[in-house]
BALUM-929655 format. One line per field, with one value per residue: residue number from 1; residue in one letter; x, y, z of N, C-alpha, C, O in turn. Coordinates in nm, 2 decimals, always signed. Example, Ala and Ser with C-alpha at 12.3 -4.5 7.8 and 13.67 -1.06 7.14 Angstrom:
BEGIN
num	c(1|2)
residuo	c(A|S)
n.c1	c(+1.32|+1.28)
n.c2	c(-0.57|-0.22)
n.c3	c(+0.78|+0.71)
ca.c1	c(+1.23|+1.37)
ca.c2	c(-0.45|-0.11)
ca.c3	c(+0.78|+0.71)
c.c1	c(+1.32|+1.29)
c.c2	c(-0.33|+0.00)
c.c3	c(+0.78|+0.79)
o.c1	c(+1.42|+1.34)
o.c2	c(-0.33|+0.11)
o.c3	c(+0.85|+0.80)
This chain:
BEGIN
num	c(1|2|3|4|5|6|7|8|9|10|11|12|13|14|15|16|17|18|19|20|21|22|23|24|25|26|27|28|29|30|31|32|33|34|35|36|37|38|39|40|41|42|43|44|45|46|47|48|49|50|51|52|53|54|55|56|57|58|59|60|61|62|63|64|65|66|67|68|69|70|71|72|73|74|75|76|77|78|79|80|81|82|83|84|85|86|87|88|89|90|91|92|93|94|95|96|97|98|99|100|101|102|103|104|105|106|107|108|109|110|111|112|113|114|115|116|117|118|119|120|121|122|123|124|125|126|127|128|129|130|131|132|133|134|135|136|137|138|139|140|141|142|143|144|145|146|147|148|149|150|151|152|153|154|155|156)
residuo	c(X|X|X|X|X|X|X|X|X|X|X|X|X|X|X|X|X|X|X|X|X|X|X|X|X|X|X|X|X|X|X|X|X|X|X|X|X|X|X|X|X|X|X|X|X|X|X|X|X|X|X|X|X|X|X|X|X|X|X|X|X|X|X|X|X|X|X|X|X|X|X|X|X|X|X|X|X|X|X|X|X|X|X|X|X|X|X|X|X|X|X|X|X|X|X|X|X|X|X|X|X|X|X|X|X|X|X|X|X|X|X|X|X|X|X|X|X|X|X|X|X|X|X|X|X|X|X|X|X|X|X|X|X|X|X|X|X|X|X|X|X|X|X|X|X|X|X|X|X|X|X|X|X|X|X|X)
n.c1	c(+0.27|+0.19|+0.34|+0.65|+0.85|+0.75|+0.77|+1.04|+1.15|+1.02|+1.14|+1.41|+1.35|+1.24|+1.45|+1.65|+1.54|+1.54|+1.81|+1.89|+1.77|+1.91|+2.17|+2.14|+2.08|+2.32|+2.48|+2.36|+2.41|+2.70|+2.76|+2.67|+2.85|+3.10|+3.17|+3.20|+3.41|+3.62|+3.66|+3.74|+3.98|+4.13|+4.16|+4.29|+4.51|+4.61|+4.55|+4.60|+4.57|+4.30|+4.20|+4.28|+4.14|+3.88|+3.87|+3.89|+3.66|+3.47|+3.51|+3.42|+3.15|+3.07|+3.11|+2.91|+2.69|+2.68|+2.64|+2.38|+2.23|+2.26|+2.13|+1.87|+1.81|+1.81|+1.60|+1.39|+1.39|+1.33|+1.08|+0.94|+0.96|+0.81|+0.55|+0.50|+0.66|+0.63|+0.39|+0.05|-0.17|-0.24|-0.25|-0.56|-0.63|-0.86|-1.21|-1.40|-1.64|-1.89|-1.81|-1.56|-1.57|-1.61|-1.36|-1.22|-1.08|-1.21|-1.07|-1.06|-0.97|-1.07|-0.95|-0.90|-0.80|-0.65|-0.62|-0.49|-0.40|-0.60|-0.84|-1.02|-0.91|-0.77|-0.51|-0.36|-0.39|-0.25|+0.01|+0.07|+0.06|+0.27|+0.49|+0.49|+0.55|+0.81|+0.94|+0.92|+1.07|+1.32|+1.37|+1.38|+1.60|+1.79|+1.78|+1.83|+2.08|+2.24|+2.23|+2.36|+2.61|+2.69|+2.71|+2.92|+3.13|+3.16|+3.18|+3.31)
n.c2	c(-10.42|-10.37|-10.33|-10.46|-10.28|-10.16|-10.38|-10.44|-10.20|-10.22|-10.44|-10.35|-10.13|-10.25|-10.42|-10.23|-10.10|-10.31|-10.36|-10.11|-10.10|-10.31|-10.21|-9.99|-10.13|-10.25|-10.02|-9.93|-10.15|-10.16|-9.92|-9.94|-10.13|-10.01|-9.86|-10.06|-10.22|-10.03|-9.98|-10.23|-10.26|-10.05|-10.15|-10.39|-10.34|-10.05|-9.70|-9.56|-9.77|-9.81|-9.58|-9.60|-9.83|-9.74|-9.53|-9.68|-9.84|-9.63|-9.53|-9.74|-9.74|-9.49|-9.54|-9.74|-9.60|-9.39|-9.56|-9.66|-9.42|-9.35|-9.57|-9.53|-9.28|-9.38|-9.56|-9.38|-9.23|-9.44|-9.50|-9.27|-9.29|-9.52|-9.45|-9.20|-9.15|-9.36|-9.49|-9.45|-9.57|-9.86|-10.02|-10.19|-10.52|-10.72|-10.80|-10.52|-10.50|-10.59|-10.72|-10.62|-10.36|-10.15|-10.10|-9.98|-9.71|-9.52|-9.39|-9.09|-9.17|-9.41|-9.63|-9.85|-9.83|-9.95|-9.91|-10.08|-10.42|-10.66|-10.75|-10.95|-11.14|-11.46|-11.53|-11.28|-11.24|-11.46|-11.41|-11.18|-11.29|-11.47|-11.31|-11.15|-11.34|-11.43|-11.18|-11.13|-11.35|-11.28|-11.04|-11.14|-11.30|-11.10|-10.96|-11.16|-11.25|-11.01|-11.00|-11.24|-11.19|-10.96|-11.06|-11.25|-11.08|-10.90|-11.03|-11.09)
n.c3	c(-35.91|-36.15|-36.39|-36.55|-36.49|-36.26|-36.09|-36.08|-35.98|-35.73|-35.62|-35.58|-35.41|-35.18|-35.11|-35.06|-34.84|-34.65|-34.63|-34.54|-34.28|-34.17|-34.17|-34.00|-33.76|-33.72|-33.67|-33.44|-33.27|-33.27|-33.17|-32.90|-32.82|-32.83|-32.60|-32.41|-32.53|-32.54|-32.26|-32.18|-32.33|-32.21|-31.95|-31.98|-32.15|-32.22|-32.18|-32.42|-32.61|-32.57|-32.67|-32.94|-33.02|-32.98|-33.17|-33.41|-33.40|-33.41|-33.67|-33.82|-33.74|-33.84|-34.12|-34.17|-34.09|-34.29|-34.51|-34.44|-34.45|-34.72|-34.84|-34.73|-34.86|-35.12|-35.11|-35.06|-35.30|-35.48|-35.40|-35.46|-35.74|-35.78|-35.71|-35.83|-36.06|-36.24|-36.48|-36.38|-36.47|-36.66|-36.99|-37.06|-37.12|-37.28|-37.24|-37.20|-37.07|-36.82|-36.49|-36.45|-36.56|-36.38|-36.28|-36.48|-36.69|-36.94|-37.22|-37.43|-37.68|-37.72|-37.60|-37.32|-36.98|-36.68|-36.33|-36.16|-36.11|-36.28|-36.08|-36.11|-36.26|-36.28|-36.36|-36.33|-36.05|-35.96|-36.06|-35.91|-35.65|-35.67|-35.73|-35.50|-35.30|-35.37|-35.35|-35.08|-34.98|-35.09|-34.94|-34.68|-34.70|-34.74|-34.50|-34.31|-34.41|-34.38|-34.10|-34.03|-34.15|-34.02|-33.76|-33.79|-33.88|-33.67|-33.43|-33.10)
ca.c1	c(+0.24|+0.13|+0.43|+0.78|+0.92|+0.71|+0.82|+1.19|+1.17|+0.97|+1.25|+1.52|+1.30|+1.23|+1.59|+1.72|+1.48|+1.59|+1.96|+1.90|+1.73|+2.02|+2.29|+2.10|+2.09|+2.47|+2.53|+2.32|+2.49|+2.84|+2.76|+2.66|+2.97|+3.22|+3.21|+3.25|+3.54|+3.72|+3.69|+3.82|+4.12|+4.20|+4.19|+4.38|+4.64|+4.65|+4.46|+4.63|+4.51|+4.16|+4.16|+4.29|+4.03|+3.76|+3.87|+3.87|+3.52|+3.39|+3.52|+3.33|+3.02|+3.05|+3.09|+2.78|+2.59|+2.68|+2.57|+2.24|+2.17|+2.25|+2.02|+1.75|+1.78|+1.78|+1.46|+1.29|+1.38|+1.26|+0.93|+0.88|+0.95|+0.71|+0.42|+0.48|+0.74|+0.59|+0.25|-0.05|-0.27|-0.18|-0.36|-0.64|-0.65|-0.97|-1.34|-1.42|-1.77|-1.91|-1.77|-1.43|-1.59|-1.60|-1.21|-1.16|-1.10|-1.23|-1.01|-1.13|-0.93|-1.14|-0.87|-0.93|-0.69|-0.69|-0.52|-0.43|-0.42|-0.74|-0.87|-1.11|-0.82|-0.69|-0.37|-0.31|-0.38|-0.14|+0.13|+0.09|+0.10|+0.40|+0.59|+0.49|+0.62|+0.96|+0.99|+0.93|+1.19|+1.44|+1.39|+1.42|+1.74|+1.88|+1.78|+1.91|+2.22|+2.31|+2.25|+2.47|+2.73|+2.73|+2.76|+3.05|+3.23|+3.18|+3.18|+3.43)
ca.c2	c(-10.53|-10.32|-10.36|-10.51|-10.17|-10.14|-10.49|-10.42|-10.09|-10.26|-10.53|-10.26|-10.05|-10.33|-10.46|-10.11|-10.08|-10.42|-10.33|-9.99|-10.15|-10.40|-10.12|-9.92|-10.22|-10.27|-9.90|-9.93|-10.25|-10.13|-9.80|-9.99|-10.21|-9.93|-9.83|-10.19|-10.25|-9.93|-10.00|-10.36|-10.23|-9.97|-10.23|-10.50|-10.30|-9.92|-9.60|-9.54|-9.88|-9.79|-9.47|-9.65|-9.92|-9.66|-9.46|-9.78|-9.87|-9.51|-9.52|-9.84|-9.69|-9.39|-9.60|-9.80|-9.49|-9.33|-9.66|-9.66|-9.30|-9.37|-9.67|-9.46|-9.19|-9.46|-9.61|-9.27|-9.20|-9.55|-9.49|-9.16|-9.34|-9.62|-9.39|-9.08|-9.15|-9.46|-9.47|-9.49|-9.66|-9.95|-10.06|-10.31|-10.62|-10.81|-10.75|-10.41|-10.50|-10.68|-10.69|-10.54|-10.23|-10.05|-10.08|-9.92|-9.57|-9.52|-9.26|-9.03|-9.23|-9.54|-9.73|-9.87|-9.84|-9.99|-9.85|-10.19|-10.55|-10.70|-10.84|-11.07|-11.23|-11.56|-11.51|-11.16|-11.26|-11.56|-11.34|-11.09|-11.37|-11.53|-11.20|-11.11|-11.45|-11.42|-11.06|-11.16|-11.44|-11.20|-10.95|-11.22|-11.34|-10.98|-10.93|-11.27|-11.24|-10.90|-11.03|-11.34|-11.12|-10.87|-11.14|-11.31|-10.97|-10.82|-11.11|-11.05)
ca.c3	c(-35.99|-36.28|-36.51|-36.51|-36.43|-36.12|-36.01|-36.07|-35.88|-35.60|-35.56|-35.54|-35.30|-35.06|-35.07|-35.00|-34.71|-34.57|-34.61|-34.45|-34.15|-34.12|-34.14|-33.88|-33.65|-33.70|-33.61|-33.30|-33.19|-33.26|-33.08|-32.76|-32.80|-32.83|-32.46|-32.34|-32.59|-32.50|-32.12|-32.17|-32.38|-32.11|-31.83|-32.02|-32.22|-32.18|-32.22|-32.56|-32.68|-32.56|-32.77|-33.07|-33.04|-33.00|-33.30|-33.51|-33.40|-33.46|-33.81|-33.88|-33.72|-33.94|-34.25|-34.18|-34.09|-34.42|-34.60|-34.41|-34.50|-34.87|-34.86|-34.70|-34.97|-35.24|-35.10|-35.08|-35.44|-35.55|-35.36|-35.54|-35.88|-35.79|-35.70|-35.91|-36.18|-36.34|-36.51|-36.28|-36.54|-36.76|-37.08|-37.02|-37.23|-37.25|-37.26|-37.10|-37.02|-36.71|-36.36|-36.46|-36.61|-36.28|-36.26|-36.60|-36.73|-37.09|-37.27|-37.54|-37.80|-37.73|-37.53|-37.18|-36.89|-36.55|-36.23|-36.08|-36.18|-36.29|-35.96|-36.15|-36.35|-36.20|-36.40|-36.27|-35.91|-35.94|-36.08|-35.80|-35.54|-35.69|-35.71|-35.35|-35.23|-35.40|-35.29|-34.93|-34.97|-35.11|-34.83|-34.57|-34.73|-34.72|-34.35|-34.24|-34.46|-34.31|-33.96|-34.02|-34.19|-33.90|-33.64|-33.82|-33.89|-33.54|-33.30|-33.03)
c.c1	c(+0.19|+0.21|+0.56|+0.86|+0.88|+0.76|+0.97|+1.22|+1.13|+1.08|+1.36|+1.47|+1.30|+1.36|+1.67|+1.67|+1.53|+1.74|+1.98|+1.87|+1.85|+2.14|+2.26|+2.12|+2.24|+2.52|+2.49|+2.40|+2.63|+2.85|+2.76|+2.78|+3.09|+3.27|+3.27|+3.39|+3.65|+3.76|+3.78|+3.96|+4.19|+4.24|+4.30|+4.52|+4.68|+4.54|+4.48|+4.57|+4.36|+4.12|+4.17|+4.18|+3.90|+3.75|+3.84|+3.72|+3.43|+3.40|+3.43|+3.19|+2.98|+3.03|+2.95|+2.67|+2.57|+2.61|+2.42|+2.17|+2.16|+2.14|+1.88|+1.71|+1.74|+1.64|+1.36|+1.28|+1.31|+1.11|+0.87|+0.86|+0.83|+0.57|+0.39|+0.55|+0.69|+0.44|+0.15|-0.15|-0.20|-0.29|-0.43|-0.65|-0.76|-1.10|-1.37|-1.56|-1.79|-1.85|-1.65|-1.45|-1.58|-1.45|-1.15|-1.18|-1.10|-1.18|-1.08|-1.08|-0.98|-1.06|-0.92|-0.80|-0.74|-0.58|-0.45|-0.44|-0.57|-0.77|-0.96|-1.03|-0.75|-0.54|-0.30|-0.29|-0.27|-0.01|+0.17|+0.13|+0.23|+0.51|+0.60|+0.57|+0.77|+1.02|+1.01|+1.05|+1.32|+1.47|+1.43|+1.56|+1.83|+1.89|+1.86|+2.05|+2.30|+2.33|+2.36|+2.61|+2.78|+2.78|+2.90|+3.16|+3.26|+3.18|+3.31|+3.50)
c.c2	c(-10.49|-10.36|-10.42|-10.40|-10.15|-10.25|-10.48|-10.32|-10.14|-10.36|-10.44|-10.18|-10.14|-10.39|-10.35|-10.08|-10.18|-10.40|-10.21|-10.03|-10.23|-10.31|-10.04|-10.01|-10.24|-10.14|-9.89|-10.03|-10.22|-10.01|-9.84|-10.07|-10.13|-9.90|-9.95|-10.23|-10.16|-9.95|-10.13|-10.33|-10.15|-10.05|-10.33|-10.45|-10.16|-9.82|-9.57|-9.64|-9.86|-9.68|-9.52|-9.75|-9.84|-9.59|-9.56|-9.82|-9.75|-9.50|-9.62|-9.80|-9.59|-9.44|-9.67|-9.70|-9.42|-9.43|-9.66|-9.53|-9.30|-9.47|-9.61|-9.36|-9.26|-9.51|-9.50|-9.24|-9.31|-9.54|-9.38|-9.21|-9.44|-9.55|-9.26|-9.09|-9.25|-9.44|-9.52|-9.59|-9.74|-9.99|-10.19|-10.40|-10.71|-10.74|-10.64|-10.40|-10.61|-10.63|-10.60|-10.40|-10.12|-10.02|-10.00|-9.77|-9.58|-9.38|-9.22|-9.09|-9.37|-9.66|-9.73|-9.89|-9.88|-9.94|-9.96|-10.32|-10.58|-10.80|-10.96|-11.17|-11.33|-11.55|-11.39|-11.18|-11.36|-11.50|-11.25|-11.18|-11.43|-11.43|-11.16|-11.22|-11.44|-11.29|-11.07|-11.25|-11.36|-11.10|-11.02|-11.26|-11.22|-10.95|-11.04|-11.27|-11.13|-10.93|-11.13|-11.27|-11.03|-10.95|-11.20|-11.20|-10.91|-10.90|-11.09|-11.16)
c.c3	c(-36.13|-36.40|-36.46|-36.45|-36.29|-36.04|-35.98|-35.96|-35.74|-35.54|-35.51|-35.42|-35.17|-35.01|-35.00|-34.86|-34.61|-34.53|-34.52|-34.31|-34.09|-34.08|-34.01|-33.75|-33.62|-33.63|-33.47|-33.21|-33.17|-33.16|-32.93|-32.73|-32.78|-32.68|-32.39|-32.40|-32.54|-32.35|-32.11|-32.22|-32.28|-31.99|-31.87|-32.08|-32.17|-32.23|-32.37|-32.65|-32.68|-32.66|-32.91|-33.11|-33.07|-33.13|-33.42|-33.52|-33.45|-33.61|-33.88|-33.86|-33.82|-34.08|-34.27|-34.17|-34.22|-34.52|-34.57|-34.46|-34.65|-34.91|-34.84|-34.81|-35.09|-35.23|-35.11|-35.23|-35.52|-35.52|-35.44|-35.69|-35.89|-35.79|-35.79|-36.05|-36.29|-36.36|-36.41|-36.34|-36.64|-36.86|-37.04|-37.14|-37.19|-37.28|-37.15|-37.04|-36.90|-36.58|-36.36|-36.50|-36.51|-36.24|-36.37|-36.62|-36.88|-37.14|-37.39|-37.68|-37.81|-37.65|-37.38|-37.10|-36.76|-36.45|-36.15|-36.16|-36.18|-36.18|-35.99|-36.23|-36.26|-36.23|-36.33|-36.12|-35.88|-35.96|-35.97|-35.68|-35.55|-35.67|-35.57|-35.27|-35.25|-35.35|-35.14|-34.90|-34.98|-35.00|-34.70|-34.58|-34.70|-34.57|-34.28|-34.28|-34.39|-34.17|-33.94|-34.05|-34.08|-33.78|-33.67|-33.82|-33.75|-33.41|-33.23|-32.97)
o.c1	c(+0.16|+0.16|+0.59|+0.94|+0.97|+0.81|+1.01|+1.30|+1.19|+1.10|+1.41|+1.55|+1.36|+1.39|+1.74|+1.74|+1.57|+1.78|+2.07|+1.94|+1.88|+2.20|+2.35|+2.16|+2.28|+2.61|+2.57|+2.44|+2.68|+2.95|+2.83|+2.82|+3.18|+3.38|+3.37|+3.48|+3.76|+3.88|+3.87|+4.06|+4.31|+4.35|+4.39|+4.62|+4.77|+4.45|+4.38|+4.52|+4.29|+4.02|+4.09|+4.13|+3.82|+3.65|+3.77|+3.66|+3.33|+3.30|+3.36|+3.10|+2.87|+2.94|+2.89|+2.56|+2.46|+2.52|+2.34|+2.06|+2.05|+2.07|+1.79|+1.59|+1.65|+1.56|+1.25|+1.17|+1.23|+1.03|+0.75|+0.76|+0.76|+0.48|+0.28|+0.49|+0.70|+0.37|+0.17|-0.20|-0.10|-0.41|-0.37|-0.69|-0.76|-1.10|-1.37|-1.59|-1.71|-1.84|-1.63|-1.36|-1.54|-1.43|-1.03|-1.28|-1.01|-1.23|-1.16|-1.15|-0.95|-1.12|-0.96|-0.71|-0.85|-0.46|-0.35|-0.49|-0.65|-0.73|-0.97|-1.08|-0.67|-0.46|-0.19|-0.19|-0.19|+0.08|+0.28|+0.23|+0.31|+0.61|+0.71|+0.65|+0.85|+1.13|+1.11|+1.12|+1.41|+1.59|+1.51|+1.64|+1.94|+2.00|+1.95|+2.14|+2.41|+2.43|+2.44|+2.70|+2.90|+2.87|+2.98|+3.27|+3.38|+3.18|+3.42|+3.60)
o.c2	c(-10.58|-10.41|-10.42|-10.43|-10.13|-10.23|-10.51|-10.34|-10.10|-10.35|-10.47|-10.16|-10.10|-10.40|-10.37|-10.04|-10.15|-10.41|-10.21|-9.98|-10.21|-10.33|-10.02|-9.96|-10.25|-10.15|-9.86|-10.00|-10.23|-10.00|-9.79|-10.08|-10.18|-9.91|-9.94|-10.26|-10.20|-9.94|-10.13|-10.38|-10.17|-10.03|-10.36|-10.51|-10.15|-9.86|-9.54|-9.61|-9.88|-9.70|-9.49|-9.74|-9.88|-9.59|-9.53|-9.82|-9.77|-9.46|-9.59|-9.82|-9.59|-9.40|-9.65|-9.72|-9.40|-9.39|-9.67|-9.54|-9.27|-9.44|-9.64|-9.36|-9.22|-9.51|-9.53|-9.21|-9.28|-9.57|-9.40|-9.19|-9.44|-9.60|-9.23|-9.05|-9.22|-9.38|-9.63|-9.68|-9.70|-10.00|-10.28|-10.35|-10.77|-10.63|-10.67|-10.31|-10.70|-10.51|-10.51|-10.31|-10.01|-9.91|-9.96|-9.72|-9.63|-9.28|-9.29|-9.07|-9.45|-9.77|-9.64|-9.96|-9.86|-9.94|-9.93|-10.31|-10.53|-10.91|-11.05|-11.28|-11.29|-11.56|-11.41|-11.13|-11.35|-11.52|-11.25|-11.14|-11.44|-11.45|-11.14|-11.18|-11.44|-11.29|-11.02|-11.23|-11.38|-11.09|-10.98|-11.26|-11.23|-10.93|-11.00|-11.29|-11.15|-10.90|-11.12|-11.30|-11.03|-10.91|-11.19|-11.22|-10.88|-10.84|-11.08|-11.14)
o.c3	c(-36.21|-36.50|-36.34|-36.35|-36.20|-35.92|-35.87|-35.87|-35.64|-35.42|-35.39|-35.32|-35.07|-34.89|-34.91|-34.77|-34.50|-34.42|-34.43|-34.21|-33.97|-33.98|-33.93|-33.65|-33.50|-33.54|-33.38|-33.10|-33.06|-33.08|-32.85|-32.61|-32.71|-32.65|-32.32|-32.32|-32.52|-32.31|-32.02|-32.16|-32.26|-31.93|-31.79|-32.06|-32.08|-32.31|-32.44|-32.76|-32.78|-32.73|-32.99|-33.22|-33.15|-33.20|-33.51|-33.63|-33.52|-33.67|-33.98|-33.95|-33.88|-34.16|-34.37|-34.23|-34.27|-34.60|-34.66|-34.51|-34.71|-35.01|-34.91|-34.85|-35.17|-35.33|-35.16|-35.27|-35.61|-35.60|-35.49|-35.75|-35.98|-35.87|-35.81|-36.15|-36.41|-36.28|-36.35|-36.27|-36.71|-36.82|-36.99|-37.25|-37.08|-37.33|-37.03|-36.96|-36.89|-36.56|-36.27|-36.48|-36.54|-36.18|-36.36|-36.57|-36.95|-37.10|-37.45|-37.78|-37.91|-37.65|-37.32|-37.14|-36.72|-36.49|-36.08|-36.28|-36.11|-36.19|-35.91|-36.26|-36.17|-36.14|-36.28|-36.06|-35.78|-35.88|-35.92|-35.61|-35.45|-35.60|-35.52|-35.18|-35.15|-35.31|-35.09|-34.81|-34.91|-34.95|-34.62|-34.49|-34.64|-34.52|-34.19|-34.20|-34.35|-34.11|-33.85|-33.98|-34.04|-33.72|-33.58|-33.77|-33.73|-33.31|-33.30|-32.91)
């Protein structure tokens, strides 16, 4: 919530985590489905067809597994950027005296910095709550969207 950069990276981080979870769920679901599909193909058509169907499903499983790994690595990199790569303190705007003074760091150049949002500011709290709400909505859309997409793509 500190800066626009923090919020943009947070959106990408949480979306990559949601997509990674969705891809992992698809991998697990398809893996459990492969045995059933190959046995059905062997009974209904032939052993050669069962092998072909199994190979096709395994390729799809590997593709989603690679995507899940890439999303996991991306989310790990984004997390590092969020907590290490971006500034920990942001310039404080306002009166540095009073209740907020305990949250501030006074630098030797006379400037004040704060490590988080000003918890006493109604505007800062409203912005944080609004951002959190829309971030939660976005992640819900990603998870539900991936679930619906997986159901439509892989229903048998």
